[in-house]
C-alpha positions as CSV (number, residue, x, y, z in Angstrom):
1,M,0.0,0.0,0.0
2,P,1.3,3.4,-0.9
3,E,2.3,5.9,1.9
4,I,1.9,9.6,1.3
5,I,2.8,12.6,3.4
6,V,0.0,15.1,3.9
7,N,0.5,18.5,5.5
8,I,-2.1,20.0,7.8
9,N,-1.4,23.2,9.6
10,D,2.3,22.9,8.9
11,Q,2.5,19.5,10.4
12,D,3.4,16.4,8.2
13,Y,1.5,13.2,8.6
14,A,2.4,9.9,6.9
15,I,-0.8,8.2,5.7
16,V,-1.2,4.8,4.2
17,C,-3.9,4.4,1.5
18,D,-5.1,2.1,-1.2
19,P,-3.3,2.3,-4.6
20,G,-4.8,5.0,-6.7
21,E,-6.3,6.9,-3.7
22,E,-3.2,9.2,-3.3
23,N,-4.6,12.3,-5.1
24,H,-8.0,11.9,-3.4
25,L,-6.4,11.7,0.0
26,K,-4.2,14.8,-0.8
27,Q,-7.4,16.7,-1.8
28,L,-9.1,15.7,1.4
29,S,-6.2,16.7,3.5
30,S,-6.1,20.1,1.8
31,K,-9.7,20.7,2.8
32,I,-8.9,19.8,6.4
33,D,-5.8,22.0,6.3
34,F,-8.0,24.9,5.0
35,K,-10.5,24.4,7.9
36,V,-7.8,24.2,10.5
37,R,-6.1,27.4,9.2
38,E,-9.5,29.2,9.3
39,L,-9.9,28.2,12.9
40,T,-6.4,29.3,13.7
41,K,-7.1,32.7,12.2
42,R,-10.3,32.9,14.3
43,F,-9.0,31.5,17.6
44,G,-5.3,31.7,17.5
45,K,-3.0,28.9,18.5
46,I,-5.2,26.7,20.7
47,G,-3.4,23.4,20.4
48,E,-3.2,20.9,17.5
49,T,-5.6,18.4,19.1
50,R,-8.3,21.1,19.8
51,L,-7.9,22.5,16.3
52,M,-8.4,19.0,14.8
53,V,-11.4,18.3,16.9
54,M,-13.0,21.7,16.0
55,A,-12.2,21.2,12.3
56,S,-13.7,17.7,12.5
57,L,-16.9,18.9,14.1
58,L,-17.3,21.7,11.5
59,I,-16.7,19.2,8.7
60,A,-19.1,16.7,10.3
61,D,-21.7,19.5,10.6
62,E,-21.3,20.3,6.9
63,I,-21.8,16.6,6.0
64,H,-24.9,16.5,8.3
65,E,-26.4,19.6,6.5
66,L,-25.6,18.1,3.1
67,N,-27.2,14.8,4.1
68,K,-30.4,16.7,5.3
69,K,-30.5,18.4,1.9
70,I,-30.1,15.1,0.1
71,E,-32.9,13.5,2.2
72,T,-35.2,16.5,1.4
73,N,-34.4,16.3,-2.3
74,I,-35.0,12.5,-2.3
75,E,-38.4,13.2,-0.7
76,K,-39.1,15.8,-3.4
77,I,-38.1,13.4,-6.1
78,N,-40.3,10.6,-4.7
79,S,-43.2,13.0,-4.5
80,L,-42.6,14.1,-8.1
81,E,-42.4,10.5,-9.2
82,T,-45.7,9.8,-7.5
83,I,-47.3,12.8,-9.2
84,I,-45.9,11.8,-12.6
85,G,-47.2,8.3,-12.1
86,S,-50.7,9.6,-11.4
87,K,-50.5,12.0,-14.4
88,D,-49.3,9.1,-16.6
89,K,-52.3,7.0,-15.4
90,A,-54.7,9.9,-16.1
91,I,-53.3,10.3,-19.6
92,I,-53.7,6.5,-20.2
93,D,-57.2,6.7,-18.9
94,Q,-58.0,9.7,-21.2
95,Q,-56.5,7.9,-24.2
96,K,-58.7,4.8,-23.4
97,D,-61.7,7.1,-23.1
98,S,-60.9,8.9,-26.4
99,Q,-60.4,5.5,-28.2
100,E,-63.7,4.3,-26.9
101,Y,-65.4,7.5,-28.0
102,I,-63.8,7.2,-31.5
103,E,-64.9,3.6,-31.8
104,M,-68.4,4.4,-30.6
105,N,-68.7,7.2,-33.1
106,N,-67.2,5.1,-35.9
107,D,-69.9,2.4,-35.1
108,R,-72.6,5.1,-35.3
109,L,-71.2,6.5,-38.6
110,S,-71.1,3.0,-40.0
111,D,-74.6,2.4,-39.0
112,L,-75.7,5.7,-40.5
113,L,-73.9,5.0,-43.7
114,S,-75.5,1.6,-44.0
115,R,-78.9,3.2,-43.4
116,L,-78.1,5.8,-46.1
117,S,-77.1,3.2,-48.6
118,I,-80.4,1.3,-48.0
119,V,-82.4,4.6,-48.5
120,N,-80.5,5.3,-51.7
């Protein structure tokens, strides 16, 4: 397994990852580094552990909010799928009604035509 060095808040960490995950892990560590640096600007040097915990909590909160949005959007999608399903059923029912109406009028026209041909 490859080992890479990531730098968070000017501290190097050796991390083992699966082959091919190196770039992804570096991108993730950059996001954590950004969060930690934001916190350092806000609160000053409050200790590496505390910074990491605070950054983790902020990231976890962001993930939580995104998950709530995803759940809300899934509910909306499910609702729209239900509405579309009922609209599709209404369209199919209307098509059946229209077809029955056409067939009924065709039968009436055929009947009228045969009466006319008898009269002529």
